[in-house]
C-alpha positions in Angstrom: 61.2 20.5 -90.7 59.9 17.9 -93.3 61.3 14.6 -94.1 63.4 14.4 -97.1 61.5 12.1 -99.9 63.2 9.6 -101.5 62.9 11.4 -104.9 64.9 14.1 -103.2 67.4 11.7 -101.4 68.2 10.2 -104.9 68.9 13.4 -106.7 71.1 14.7 -103.7 73.0 11.0 -103.7 73.2 11.5 -107.8 74.6 15.3 -107.1 77.1 13.7 -104.6 78.5 11.4 -107.3 78.7 14.0 -110.3 80.7 16.2 -108.1 83.3 13.5 -106.7 83.3 12.6 -110.7 84.1 16.8 -111.1 86.6 16.3 -108.6 88.4 13.2 -110.1 88.2 14.8 -113.5 90.3 17.9 -112.0 92.8 15.8 -110.9 91.7 16.2 -107.5 93.0 12.7 -106.6 96.3 12.8 -107.7 97.0 16.4 -106.7 94.1 16.8 -103.6 93.4 20.2 -104.9 91.7 22.0 -108.0 92.4 25.6 -109.2 89.4 27.5 -109.8 90.0 28.7 -113.0 89.9 24.8 -114.2 86.8 24.4 -112.2 85.6 27.2 -114.2 86.6 25.6 -117.5 84.6 22.0 -116.7 81.6 24.3 -115.1 81.2 26.3 -118.8 81.7 23.2 -120.7 79.0 21.5 -118.7 76.5 24.5 -119.3 77.5 24.3 -123.4 79.0 27.5 -122.9 82.0 27.6 -125.6 83.2 31.2 -125.8 86.2 30.1 -123.0 89.3 29.9 -124.2 90.2 26.4 -123.0 86.5 25.0 -124.4 86.4 23.5 -127.5 90.2 23.6 -128.6 91.1 20.3 -130.5 93.7 17.7 -128.7 94.8 14.3 -129.1 92.8 12.3 -126.7 94.0 8.6 -125.9 91.2 7.7 -123.5 87.7 8.4 -125.5 86.1 8.4 -122.1 88.4 11.2 -121.6 86.1 14.6 -120.6 89.2 16.9 -120.7 93.0 17.2 -120.3 95.7 19.1 -119.2 98.3 20.9 -121.2 101.9 21.4 -121.2 101.6 24.4 -118.7 99.1 22.3 -116.4 95.9 24.5 -117.5 92.7 22.0 -118.0 91.0 21.7 -121.7 87.7 20.2 -123.0 87.9 19.7 -126.5 85.5 19.9 -129.0 84.4 16.4 -129.5 84.2 16.3 -125.9 81.8 19.0 -124.8 78.6 16.6 -125.8 80.3 13.8 -123.8 80.6 16.6 -120.5 77.2 18.1 -120.8 75.8 14.2 -120.9 77.8 13.0 -118.1 77.3 16.2 -115.8 73.4 16.5 -117.0 71.8 16.7 -113.6 74.2 19.7 -112.4 73.0 21.6 -115.9 69.2 20.8 -115.3 69.1 21.5 -111.4 70.7 25.0 -112.2 68.0 26.5 -114.7 
């Protein structure tokens, strides 16, 4: 087994940070769990696939850095104005899975 390169270690570390951001964005810290449907919604936004019904909806955002929100039914939504922000924030996930 070969040694892990510095570049690979850095990419792995960056992905770990993004994975934590993914968890935190979906409310994992507060709830101690995330739903599969919410995970699919955020992953779909990262891939810039707008066909999902929870993607590209308009919602009032109080926080301009917010990547998504939960509606009154506790469903995670990504707003149309947040799509580019979500994709850019999680771009490493996107590039590594092409």
